[in-house]
N, C-alpha and C positions, 0 to 999 in steps of 0.2 A: 504493500500500500504506500501511496504517496499523499501527503497532506500539503495543501497550498493555502497561503494566507496573503491576500492583497492588502495594500495600504497606500496612502498618499492621495487619495481622491479628495475632492472638495469643490468649492465654488471659485471660479476665476472669471475675469472679464475677457472678452474676445481680444485676441492678440497676446494674451498672457501665457504662462507656462505652468506645468505641473510635472512632477516625477512620481510615477507609480512604482511600487516595489512588489515583488512576488517572492515570498520566502517559502522554500520547499523543505520538507523533512520526510524521513522515512526512506524507502528504497528508491531513491532517485537514480541510482546506478542502473535500474531497469528501464530508464527512459532516456531518450536521446536529447530532448530539449523542451522548450516551453513556448507556447503561443499565447498571444493576447487577443482577446475577442471583446466586442462591445455590443450592447443591445440598447437601442434607443426606445423611447416610449412608443408602443404599438408597432415596433419593428422587429424583424428577425435578428438573431445574433449574427454578427458579421466579423470576419477576420480583420485584424489590425496589423499584427507583426508576429514574427516567430524567430527563434534563435536556438542553435544547438548549445548544449552546455559548454562546449569548448569555445564557442564564439566564432567558429570558422564558417558557419552557414547562417545566413539571415534571409528573411523574406518580409516584404512590406506590401500592404494594400496600396493601390495607386493613389487613393485619397489621402494618404498620410506621408507619402514619400517626400523627402526634403524637409518635413516638419517634425516627424517623430524619429527617435533613435532608440533601438533596443540594444541592451547590453547584458552580458552574463558574467557573474563572478562565481565560478563553480565552487571555489573553496568555501564560499559562504552559502552555497545552494540558493543564490538569489539572482533574480532577473529584474532588470529595471526597464522602464519605458519612459524616456524623456519626451515630453510633449511640448512643443513650442508652437507659437503662432496659432493658438487654439481658436477654433471657430464654433459658433453656436451648434452647428451640425455634428460636432464631435461629442456632444453630451450623451450620457448614457451610463449604464452600469458596465464597468470594465472587469472582465474575468481573465485570469490566467489559467492555463491548462498545461498539463505535462503528458507527453506521449512518446512513442517510439519512432515517430516520423515527424519531420518538420514540414508541415503542410498548411495550406490555407483552408482546409476543411475541418470543421468542428468534430466530425466523426473520427478523425485521426487521433484524437486526444482522449485518454481514458480517465485522467484525474483532473478535477476542476476545483477551483476555489469558490468562495461565496460571493466574491465581487466587491468592487468599491465604486461609489457613485462619483461621477464627474459631471459638473454643471458649468456651462459656459454662458455667461450673460452677454447680451449684445449691447 
């Protein structure tokens, strides 16, 4: 089993920044990396970014490229999502998930955190 805990969400004005953290514990060695997903009000969960634990493989959704940066500190079992130039459409609950593949599909991830709320005011 792998447990994931997100933190760092909050309220920010458009154009501002937030850094989300995903702290993993348990059998992380059975996973290859972590993905971030978000779910806005009345919307389906969508892929944001993903990274391997080693940091040598990353993926981003087109909507966040150039604004968000994902990073991994394996010795701390922690993945970060630096979010800059935030837009109102970035709001939602942000979830991190761990799995054996680094993909943009939620189905590829077996373990999920409870989520952290991000609100962006215009």
